[in-house]
C-alpha positions as CSV (number, residue, x, y, z in Angstrom):
1,M,88.3,117.1,47.0
2,T,86.3,115.9,49.8
3,N,84.4,112.6,50.1
4,E,80.9,114.1,49.6
5,E,82.0,116.1,46.5
6,I,83.4,112.8,45.1
7,V,80.1,111.0,45.9
8,F,78.0,113.7,44.3
9,K,80.3,114.0,41.1
10,I,79.5,110.1,40.7
11,I,75.9,110.5,41.4
12,T,75.6,113.4,38.8
13,A,77.6,111.9,36.1
14,A,75.9,108.5,36.5
15,G,72.5,109.9,36.5
16,N,73.3,112.0,33.5
17,A,74.5,109.0,31.7
18,K,71.1,107.1,32.4
19,G,69.1,110.0,31.4
20,L,70.9,110.4,28.2
21,A,70.6,106.7,27.5
22,F,66.8,106.8,27.8
23,E,66.8,109.9,25.6
24,A,68.8,107.8,22.9
25,L,66.4,105.0,23.1
26,N,63.4,107.5,22.5
27,F,65.2,108.9,19.3
28,A,65.9,105.2,18.1
29,R,62.1,104.4,18.6
30,E,61.2,107.5,16.4
31,G,63.8,106.2,13.8
32,K,66.1,109.0,14.5
33,F,69.2,106.8,14.8
34,D,71.8,109.5,14.0
35,Q,70.5,111.5,16.9
36,A,70.3,108.2,18.9
37,N,74.1,107.6,18.3
38,E,75.0,111.2,19.1
39,T,73.0,111.1,22.4
40,L,74.8,107.6,23.3
41,K,78.2,109.2,22.8
42,E,77.2,111.9,25.2
43,C,75.9,109.2,27.5
44,K,79.2,107.5,27.5
45,E,81.1,110.6,28.2
46,F,79.2,111.0,31.5
47,F,79.5,107.2,32.1
48,H,83.2,107.4,31.8
49,E,83.5,110.3,34.0
50,A,81.8,108.6,36.7
51,H,83.8,105.4,36.1
52,D,87.1,107.4,35.8
53,I,86.4,108.9,39.5
54,Q,85.6,105.2,40.6
55,T,88.8,104.0,39.0
56,E,90.9,106.6,40.9
57,L,89.2,105.7,44.1
58,I,90.0,102.0,43.3
59,T,93.7,102.9,42.5
60,K,94.2,104.9,45.6
61,E,92.9,102.1,47.8
62,A,95.3,99.6,46.1
63,Q,98.1,101.9,46.9
64,G,97.0,101.9,50.6
65,E,95.0,105.1,50.7
66,K,91.7,104.4,52.4
67,T,88.4,105.7,51.2
68,E,85.6,106.4,53.9
69,V,82.7,104.3,52.6
70,G,79.5,105.5,54.0
71,I,75.9,105.2,52.8
72,L,76.3,108.0,50.4
73,M,79.3,106.2,48.7
74,V,77.3,103.1,48.5
75,H,74.5,105.1,47.0
76,A,77.0,106.7,44.5
77,Q,78.0,103.2,43.6
78,D,74.6,101.9,43.1
79,H,73.9,104.8,40.8
80,L,77.1,103.8,38.7
81,T,76.0,100.2,38.6
82,S,72.5,101.2,37.4
83,A,74.1,103.5,34.9
84,T,76.3,100.8,33.6
85,L,73.4,98.3,33.1
86,T,71.1,100.8,31.6
87,K,73.8,102.1,29.0
88,D,74.5,98.4,28.2
89,L,71.0,97.3,27.8
90,I,69.8,100.3,25.9
91,E,72.7,99.9,23.5
92,E,71.3,96.4,22.7
93,M,67.7,97.9,22.5
94,I,68.7,100.4,19.9
95,K,70.2,97.8,17.9
96,T,67.0,95.9,18.1
97,Q,65.1,99.2,17.1
98,K,67.4,99.3,14.0
99,E,66.7,95.9,12.9
100,L,62.8,96.5,13.4
101,Y,63.0,99.7,11.6
102,K,64.8,98.0,8.7
103,L,62.2,95.1,8.6
104,K,59.2,97.4,8.7
105,H,60.7,99.4,5.8
106,E,61.6,96.2,3.7
107,R,58.1,95.0,4.1
108,G,56.5,98.4,3.4
109,N,58.6,98.4,0.0
110,E,57.5,94.9,-0.7
111,N,53.9,95.8,-0.2
112,A,54.2,98.8,-2.4
113,S,55.3,96.6,-5.4
């Protein structure tokens, strides 16, 4: 696989992970937590794909095989870092959405009594 192919695989997988994380958050805002969880699972699959590619590059470098680091590789690493942060923050935001949803429904039931 060429360096450019590696770069674009990382960018694509990380971009897909980020997009799916935001999609999961939208489901959570709508109270569709099962769909949010399923979408997060798919997000994590893409994230792990990108992360595995990065890990392979790190392993090869540790074994003495140097990787050419150009602006495209830096760009790909930026995408992966951004996807990591996005995934982690949105997982926490979904937990908060679940708590809010539960509180709203508990208050709604109290007011109905």
